[in-house]
N, C-alpha and C positions, 0 to 999 in steps of 0.2 A: 345333505344328511349330517346328523350329529356325529362327532368323533367318538371313538371308543371311550376315550377319557371322559367326555361329557356324559356318556351313557352310564358309566360307573358312578359318577357323582349324582346323576339324576335319580338313580335308584335309591340313593340315600336321602335325597330331598323328599321323596314321595312316601317315606315310611311314617307310620303313626307314632312318632317319638313321644308324644304327650302321654302315651300309655305307660311310660316308665316312671311317671311321677310317684314319688314315695318309695321306689325300689332301690335307691342308692345303697343302703346298708347291706342288702342281700346281693346286689351285683358286685360289690367291691371285692369280696373274697374270690368269686369266680373269675373276675378279670385278673386278679393277682396270680391265680393258678395258671391261667393262660400265658401271661407274660413271663412266668417262671419256667415255661417250656412244655406244659401239658398240651396235648392236641386240643385245639378249639372245638373240634367236632365232638370229642368225648365230653368236654365240659358242658357244651350246649345241651347234649343229650341228657346228661345227668341233671342239669338244672331244670330243664323242662319236665322231666319225669317227676321231679320233686315239687313241681308247681302245676299239677294237672288242672287246677281250677282257673288258670289264666284263660281269658278270652282270646280270640284270634288276633286282635290288635296287639295285645300284650305279648303274646307268643312271638309274633313276627318281629316286633321291636326288640324284644329280648335277644332273640337269635342273632339279629343283625348288629345289635350292640356288641355282643361278645365276638362275633366274627369280624366286625368292623375294627375294633381296637386291635385284634390280632393282626389284621392285614395292614392297616393304615398307621401303625405306631410311629414310623419314621416321620411321616408327614405331620402327624399330630404334635410330635415333639418340636418340629420346626415351627409350627404355628405358635407354640407356647414358649419357645426359647426367649430368654435364658432360664426361665423357670423350670425346675425339675418337678414333673407332675407325678402325682399318685395315679394308680390305674384308674380310679374312678374319675379323677380330673381329666385324664385322657379321653374317657368316654364323653365327658361334658364338652371337651374341645371338638370331638368328632361331630356331635349333634349340633353344636353352635356353628361350626365352619362348613363341613361337608353337608350336614343336614339343614343348614341355614335356619336354626332355631335358637336364638339367643337366650330363650328362657331355660335352656338346658341346665344351667347351674342351679337355678331355683328348683326345677323338677327333681334334681338329684341331691338336694340339700347341701349345696356348696356355695361358697362365696365366689362371685365372678372375679376374673382377673383379665388384664389386657391380652389380646391375641394379635399376632402378626398376620400379614396378608398371605396369599397363596405363594408358596415357595417358588423361586425361579429355577432352581436346579432340578432337572427332570428326575434324578434319583430320589430327591426329597419329595417331589410332587407325586411321583408314582409309588413311593414308599417301597423301595427295594434296597437290600443291602449292597454295599459297594462291590463285593465280589460278584454278586449276581448281575449288577449293572454292567460290569466288565465283560461277563460271559455273553450278555445280550448284545453288546457292542461288537464283540468278536464274531457273533453269529450273523447279525443282520445289519451292522453298521448304522447308517442314519435311521433305520427303522426301529432302533432299540426302544425308543419311548413308546412307539405304537405297539410293539410286542409286549412291553411291560404293562401298558394300559389294557391290552386284551387279556392278559393274565390276571388282571384285577376284577374281571367280570366272571360270574359263574358260567361254567361251560354249558352249552345247550345239551339237552337229553336226546340222544339218538338210540333207536332200537334197530335190531336186526330181525326181520321176520323169519320164522323157522320155515324155510322154503319147502321142507319135506312135508309140512302140514298145511300150509296156506300161502297165498301170494301176498305181496305187500298191499295191494288194494283191498284184499279181503281182510288183512289185519287192520287197516284203517277203519273198515266198517265195524269190526269187532270192538275196537277201541271206542269208536263213537257211541256204540251201544252202552258202554260204561261211562259215558260223559267225558271222554278224553279226546281232544282234538290233536291231529297229527297230519303231516304232509310227507309225500314221497321225496326222496333225495336222489336225483338222477345220477350222481357220481358212482353209486354202488347199487347193484341190482336189487338188493333186499333191504336197503336202508330206509328208515323212517325217522323223521324228526318230530318230537313232541312239541306242540305249540301251546297247549294248555298250561296255565300257571299253576304250580303246585299240584300236578296230576298225581293221583293215588294209583300208581302203576301196579304195586304189589297187591292192591285190593281188587284188581280187575279179574274178571273171569278168564281173559286171554292169558294173563300171567299164570294163574292156577293151572291152566291147561298146557302150559309150556309152548305157547304159540309165538313167543318172542324172547329175545335176550336184550338186556341193556348193554350196548356196545358203541363206543365212539365211532363216528364215521371214519376217522383216520385209521382206527384199528381194523375196521372192515376193509379198508383199502389195502392194508398190509395183507390180509387174507386173500384178496383178489390177486395180488402179485404171485402167490403160490401157483395160481392157475391149475387148481386141483381138477382132476377129471374123474368121471365115474369109474370105480374099480381101482383107483390108485391106493397104494399104501404110503402113508405120510407119517413122518415123525415131527411132532411139535416138541422141540428139545427144551424149551423153557415155557411150559404151558401156563404157569401161573394160575390165574383165576379161570382160565379155560374158554374165554370168549371166542378166540380164534380157533381153538380146538373144535368147538361145537360148529362153528361156521364151516370149517373144512370137512367135518364129518357129514354135514348135510350135502356137500358137493360130491363126495366120493360115493355116497349111497351105501346100501347094505352089501354090495359086492366088494367094496373097499374097506379100509380101516384107517383110523388115525390113532397112533400110539402117542401117549402124552407122558412126559417125564418132567420132573422139576425137583429142585433141592428142598422145597417146602412140602413135606408129606401131607400136612393138614390141608393145604390148598388142593392137592391132588384128590384127597378123599371128598372134598366138597365138589370137585369136578365130577367125580363118579356119580354123585347124587344128581347134579345138574344134567349130566348126560342121560341118565335114566329118565328124567322128566321130559327131556327133549326127544326121546326115542332115537338117540344117536349112538352109533357104533364106535366106541372109544376104548382103547386099551390103556389102563392105568398102570404104569410101570414105575414103581418106586425104585430109586437109586439106579435106574437104567437097566434093571434086571428084566430079561425077556426081550430085549431089543432084537430086531431082525438085523442081519449083517448089513444090508443096504435097503434104501427106500427110494421110491420114485421121486419124492419131493421131501425136503427137510426145511422146516421153519425154525429160525433162531431169533426170537424176540428177546434179546439179551438183557440180563440185569444191568441197570445203568443208573445214572444220576437222576433220571426222571424229571428233568427240568421242564420238559414239554408239557407235563401234566399238572403244573403247579396251580392252575386255576381250580383244580379239584380240592385243594387244601390251602386256604388263604394264609395260614401261618407257617407252612412248611419252609418257606424261604428263610424264615428266621430260626428254624431248628437245624437246618443242614450245616454241616461243617465241611467246607469245600476241600479241606485237607484229606478227607476220606475218599475223594474222587480219584486220587492218584493210584489207588490199588485196582480200580475198575478195569483199565485196559488189559492188564494181564489176565484177569478172569475172562473177559470178553474174548480175547484171542484164544484162550484155551478151549472155551466152549465152542467157538466157531471151528477150530481145527478138528475137534472131536466130531462135530456135526458133519463137516466136510467128508470125513472118512466113511460116513454112512450113506453118502449119495451114490446111487448106481451110475454106471456110464450113461451119458445123455440125460441124467437126472438134474433136477433143479434145486438150488440152495438159496434161501432168502435170509439175509441178515438185516435185522431191524432193531431200532431203539426208540425210546420216547424222550430223546434229549437233543439239544442243539450242538453239543460239544464235539468238535472235529476229532479230538483225541479218542473219543468213544465211537466214532462213526467212520469217516474216510480212512483214518489211520489204521483202524482194525482191518477193514476190508483190504487195503493195500498190502498190509503185512501178510495176511493169509494167502492172498493171491501169489505173493512171491514165494511162499513156502509150499504150496500144494501144486504139484505138476498136473496139468490138464484141467485146472479150474480157471474159468474165465468169466468176465462180466458179460451180462446180456444187455445190449443197448436198447432193445425194444421188448421189454418184458410183458407188455400188454398189446393185444391186437389194436390196430389203429381205430377200429370201430368201437372199442371199449370207451365208455363215457369218461373214464379217469385217465385215458392215455394222454390227454392234453396237459395233465398235471406233472408229467414226467419231464425231467431235464433232458437235454440232447443225449447225454450218455446213459440215460435210463434210470438215473437216481430219482427217488421219490423223496421230496422234502415238503413237509406240511407245517404250516404255522398258523396259530390262532388268528392273528391279525389279517392274514391273507385268505385263509380257507375256512375259518370257523371251526376247525377241528382242534384237538390237542396237537402238540408238536411231535412230529415223527420223522424218522429217517429210515430209508430202506434201499438196499441194493440187491439185485438178483444176479446169481451166478449159475453156471452150468458146468458139469464135468464132461469132458470130451470122452468119446467112445474108446 
């Protein structure tokens, strides 16, 4: 089978780069904006909206040109070294090397210049900042390059069937009626993976009817760790966009309830709209007002450095300042301590992040376990019959990595409060 790295490069070789001929002057300022720190996704969206006359080939090539330079900038500079390239020249290097199209310079109206071979250093080859390369090495040791390569690929699209409305096989049939191919994912009971290329999910009837949510498989597995039961009252202490909130609301049914709170009030209000569409019973609690004294189960998907989700934003690795990560553990510890106080006797507490950093993961759990009497880890948080039970480490920790599991990167530990 091809390696993850070769798959990332194959995608670039297969693009219709010739469609960019003559677009150099228009692409140059957009590339400069991205390399100056603006989100590539925002620039791509604006550029394509301003060029609605582009055909499919030109739209595809344009989007990948902007995303490609955003992501591969370090490798492109290594190919061009010692020359200091303009943003448009970096695009030509991308198309000529990774795209294997030496005509790139002519297409973009540039004079060709000599290019070096594929870099030998893996951080150059995978185009990661040094600080990020060091984080990956700390997290997975010799797998660091494989993890970096996996983060260079777009993440697969996973859906969660709204089990209160239909089963996953029924969702597959509804999607097929809209021309969208998908397949079941055995690790999580309601998970579906979209296999169609560029599927128009938001244009489907199933989307309009609230029959599914877009939710990474790893995120769905975090929801499974909560082991929500019908009639439970659950607190989602860092609800964010609400994917897991809606998942849990489906599991507790109309006799239970999920209370959602988050520091971002705007996201909570968007969750209110999503919950109504999904027919889910969710309490939206701004600033924690109206919280019950205790809950059967509490989920803390803590604010974190989000390194495990970097394949969702190809240029984020170049925007992050790792110095800002030092403040995160204090916040995570405070949030987890507050959440632990809301867990009833014999209740369950799940702490999760989407990062690889031990300072935000194991260190936080260990600190809170030392501080909260009666709180202890659960070594078998899933029944042995659960399809995801084999993914757990011997102590019950869940660690998911893109290069191993195909999901975003996640960490989770389950705790319980004694009676």
